[in-house]
ZATIBA-175469 format. One record per residue (C-alpha): residue number from 0; x negated, y, z negated; residue in one letter. Coordinates in steps of 0.1 Angstrom, whole numbers. Layout:
N
   k  east north    up r
 NUM     X     Y     Z A
...
***
This chain:
305
   k  east north    up r
   0   -91  -148  -185 M
   1   -76  -113  -181 L
   2  -111   -98  -185 K
   3  -125  -122  -159 F
   4   -97  -113  -134 L
   5  -103   -75  -139 L
   6  -141   -80  -133 Q
   7  -135   -99  -101 R
   8  -109   -73   -88 I
   9  -133   -44   -95 V
  10  -162   -62   -78 L
  11  -140   -70   -48 A
  12  -129   -33   -45 L
  13  -165   -22   -47 A
  14  -176   -46   -20 V
  15  -147   -35     2 A
  16  -157     2    -2 L
  17  -193    -6     8 C
  18  -181   -26    38 V
  19  -158     3    49 S
  20  -187    27    48 M
  21  -210     4    68 L
  22  -182    -3    93 T
  23  -174    33    99 F
  24  -210    45    98 G
  25  -225    19   122 L
  26  -198    22   148 L
  27  -196    60   147 S
  28  -234    62   148 G
  29  -240    39   177 T
  30  -211    50   201 I
  31  -198    85   206 D
  32  -160    81   200 P
  33  -152   111   222 A
  34  -171    96   252 I
  35  -155    62   246 A
  36  -120    78   248 I
  37  -127   101   277 A
  38  -148    77   298 G
  39  -183    81   310 E
  40  -173   102   340 D
  41  -155   129   319 A
  42  -168   164   319 T
  43  -186   179   289 A
  44  -157   203   283 E
  45  -132   174   281 K
  46  -155   154   257 I
  47  -159   185   235 Q
  48  -121   191   234 S
  49  -116   155   224 L
  50  -141   158   196 R
  51  -122   188   182 V
  52   -88   171   187 A
  53   -98   139   169 F
  54  -120   156   142 G
  55  -152   141   155 Y
  56  -169   175   153 D
  57  -166   175   115 K
  58  -193   163    91 P
  59  -197   125    87 F
  60  -184   124    52 Y
  61  -153   143    61 V
  62  -146   120    90 Q
  63  -151    89    67 Y
  64  -128   102    40 V
  65  -101   111    64 N
  66  -104    77    81 W
  67  -104    58    48 L
  68   -74    77    35 V
  69   -54    70    66 N
  70   -66    33    67 A
  71   -54    28    31 L
  72   -20    40    44 Q
  73   -21    15    72 G
  74   -29    41    99 D
  75   -61    30   118 F
  76   -55    55   147 G
  77   -45    49   183 K
  78   -63    26   207 S
  79   -77    45   236 P
  80   -77    14   258 Y
  81   -43    -2   249 F
  82   -26    31   244 G
  83    -9    18   212 L
  84   -13    23   175 D
  85   -40     0   162 V
  86   -16    -9   134 R
  87     9   -23   159 D
  88   -18   -42   177 L
  89   -30   -59   145 I
  90     6   -67   134 A
  91    12   -83   168 D
  92   -20  -104   169 R
  93   -26  -113   132 M
  94     1  -141   130 P
  95   -18  -161   157 V
  96   -51  -159   138 T
  97   -35  -166   104 I
  98   -18  -197   118 K
  99   -49  -210   135 L
 100   -71  -204   105 G
 101   -47  -221    81 A
 102   -44  -251   103 L
 103   -82  -253   108 A
 104   -90  -252    70 I
 105   -64  -278    63 L
 106   -79  -300    90 F
 107  -114  -295    75 A
 108  -103  -302    39 I
 109   -82  -331    50 G
 110  -112  -348    66 L
 111  -141  -334    47 G
 112  -129  -343    11 V
 113  -119  -380    19 P
 114  -152  -385    38 L
 115  -172  -371     9 G
 116  -153  -392   -17 V
 117  -158  -424     4 V
 118  -195  -417     9 A
 119  -200  -412   -28 A
 120  -181  -444   -38 I
 121  -203  -464   -13 Y
 122  -237  -446   -15 P
 123  -266  -457     7 N
 124  -243  -480    28 T
 125  -233  -479    64 W
 126  -201  -460    53 I
 127  -222  -433    37 D
 128  -245  -430    67 R
 129  -215  -428    91 L
 130  -200  -400    70 A
 131  -233  -381    70 L
 132  -236  -386   107 S
 133  -202  -371   113 V
 134  -212  -341    91 A
 135  -244  -335   111 V
 136  -226  -339   144 L
 137  -198  -314   134 G
 138  -224  -288   124 Q
 139  -245  -292   156 A
 140  -217  -289   182 I
 141  -214  -254   196 P
 142  -178  -241   195 N
 143  -177  -230   232 F
 144  -190  -264   244 W
 145  -167  -284   222 F
 146  -138  -263   233 S
 147  -145  -269   270 L
 148  -150  -306   263 L
 149  -116  -309   246 L
 150  -100  -290   274 I
 151  -114  -313   301 I
 152  -106  -345   283 I
 153   -73  -338   264 L
 154   -58  -311   286 A
 155   -70  -317   322 V
 156   -75  -354   324 Q
 157   -51  -368   298 L
 158   -27  -339   299 E
 159   -18  -342   262 I
 160   -21  -306   253 F
 161   -17  -273   272 P
 162   -49  -259   286 V
 163   -45  -224   271 S
 164   -21  -200   256 G
 165     2  -203   225 A
 166    34  -214   242 T
 167    41  -242   216 S
 168    28  -258   184 A
 169     7  -282   204 S
 170   -13  -252   218 S
 171   -30  -249   184 Y
 172   -42  -285   181 V
 173   -74  -282   201 M
 174   -84  -248   187 P
 175   -77  -262   152 M
 176  -100  -292   158 I
 177  -128  -270   171 V
 178  -126  -245   142 L
 179  -120  -272   116 G
 180  -149  -293   127 T
 181  -174  -266   118 N
 182  -160  -266    82 G
 183  -161  -304    77 I
 184  -199  -308    71 P
 185  -203  -284    42 S
 186  -170  -296    25 I
 187  -180  -333    30 M
 188  -216  -328    17 R
 189  -205  -309   -14 L
 190  -177  -334   -22 T
 191  -202  -362   -19 R
 192  -229  -345   -41 T
 193  -203  -335   -67 G
 194  -188  -370   -68 M
 195  -222  -386   -72 L
 196  -232  -362  -101 D
 197  -198  -367  -118 T
 198  -198  -405  -115 L
 199  -230  -406  -134 S
 200  -217  -385  -163 A
 201  -210  -398  -198 D
 202  -173  -392  -197 F
 203  -170  -413  -165 I
 204  -188  -442  -183 R
 205  -164  -437  -212 T
 206  -135  -439  -187 A
 207  -148  -472  -173 W
 208  -153  -485  -209 A
 209  -117  -478  -217 K
 210  -107  -501  -188 G
 211   -91  -475  -166 L
 212   -84  -484  -130 R
 213  -108  -473  -103 P
 214   -82  -450   -88 R
 215   -78  -432  -121 Q
 216  -116  -429  -126 V
 217  -123  -417   -90 F
 218   -94  -394   -84 F
 219   -81  -382  -118 K
 220  -114  -377  -136 H
 221  -143  -376  -111 A
 222  -127  -358   -82 L
 223  -112  -329  -103 R
 224  -147  -320  -116 N
 225  -164  -326   -82 A
 226  -140  -302   -65 L
 227  -152  -270   -83 I
 228  -180  -262   -58 P
 229  -157  -275   -29 V
 230  -132  -248   -38 V
 231  -158  -221   -33 S
 232  -171  -234     0 V
 233  -135  -240    13 S
 234  -126  -204     6 A
 235  -156  -191    24 I
 236  -150  -215    53 Q
 237  -114  -203    55 A
 238  -126  -167    57 A
 239  -151  -178    83 H
 240  -125  -195   104 M
 241  -102  -164   103 L
 242  -131  -140   111 G
 243  -151  -163   134 G
 244  -123  -172   158 S
 245  -135  -149   185 I
 246  -150  -176   207 V
 247  -123  -201   202 V
 248   -95  -176   208 E
 249  -112  -164   239 S
 250  -117  -199   254 V
 251   -82  -210   247 F
 252   -66  -176   256 A
 253   -50  -172   222 L
 254   -41  -135   217 H
 255   -51  -132   180 G
 256   -74  -109   162 L
 257  -104  -127   176 G
 258   -93  -120   211 M
 259   -85   -84   201 L
 260  -120   -80   187 A
 261  -135   -93   220 Y
 262  -114   -70   241 E
 263  -121   -40   220 S
 264  -159   -46   221 I
 265  -159   -49   259 L
 266  -140   -15   262 R
 267  -158     3   234 S
 268  -125     8   217 D
 269  -138    21   184 I
 270  -106    25   164 P
 271   -96   -10   171 T
 272  -131   -24   164 M
 273  -132    -6   131 Q
 274   -99   -19   120 A
 275  -106   -55   131 V
 276  -140   -56   114 I
 277  -125   -42    82 L
 278   -98   -69    82 I
 279  -122   -97    89 F
 280  -144   -84    61 S
 281  -113   -83    39 G
 282  -107  -120    45 F
 283  -142  -128    31 F
 284  -137  -105     1 I
 285  -102  -118    -8 I
 286  -111  -155    -3 F
 287  -143  -151   -23 S
 288  -124  -135   -52 A
 289   -97  -162   -50 L
 290  -123  -190   -51 S
 291  -138  -174   -83 D
 292  -104  -173   -99 I
 293   -95  -208   -90 I
 294  -129  -221  -102 N
 295  -123  -203  -135 A
 296   -90  -220  -139 Y
 297  -105  -254  -131 L
 298  -136  -249  -154 D
 299  -130  -226  -184 P
 300  -167  -223  -189 R
 301  -169  -200  -159 I
 302  -147  -174  -176 R
 303  -172  -167  -203 V
 304  -203  -170  -182 S
***
């Protein structure tokens, strides 16, 4: 198990290094940081002085190494638009995104897994077709349209939840539903497929032959083995919800990392964009590594594969 952990950690670090190179290279190559800071109406002398002051006149590899060393120390530079350290902006915005992402993945798992289990227990019935219809509907609804629909019905007409902002815990309910609904289809389908495959296995027939109760067969024996692929997709969905919250946070006016990314893109705020993209990529890398480790714990065969 220790060898497996070390391999996954080294792989995660290698992927993170490649992502940092792409992030820095693409943003620095498409937008002139000095012009973004000085503004389009700035004189050539002012732009050149900013290049020298911030080190943008140095070779690309020197700029990247300096940026990476500072980033590893938590220093992402200063935002030219907000006038604050990027580190402080991220520290202020991240709790909102973490809270929203955690609630959304719990919502997706809480609905997706039971729907998949029920659909597998009653295959090719109206229950199964209803569960599959919910999965298709959840995947087809655009986030921005679903967000506006919930605002109109639940906030404006019924006045159950606040329209926008993060003034209370209820402010996260509608964004949680929107983000979580996107994760339900994949979790539900994988749970259903895994349960159907497991229920036809020999050890399940042996469990039935021993006279075990249906609850023990379905949940203690079948579900444990069926959840192995679900763990992987849930981890990816969690990272997607954390990194893909830009639209939802913008619609509901939640000042998290997604909203910060949107604002930095509009203002060509390169230091902030670089930091946010790096953090969103880190979510995917960390959750992917965690899913591999959890799967290896659930299925020892993965450790020696």
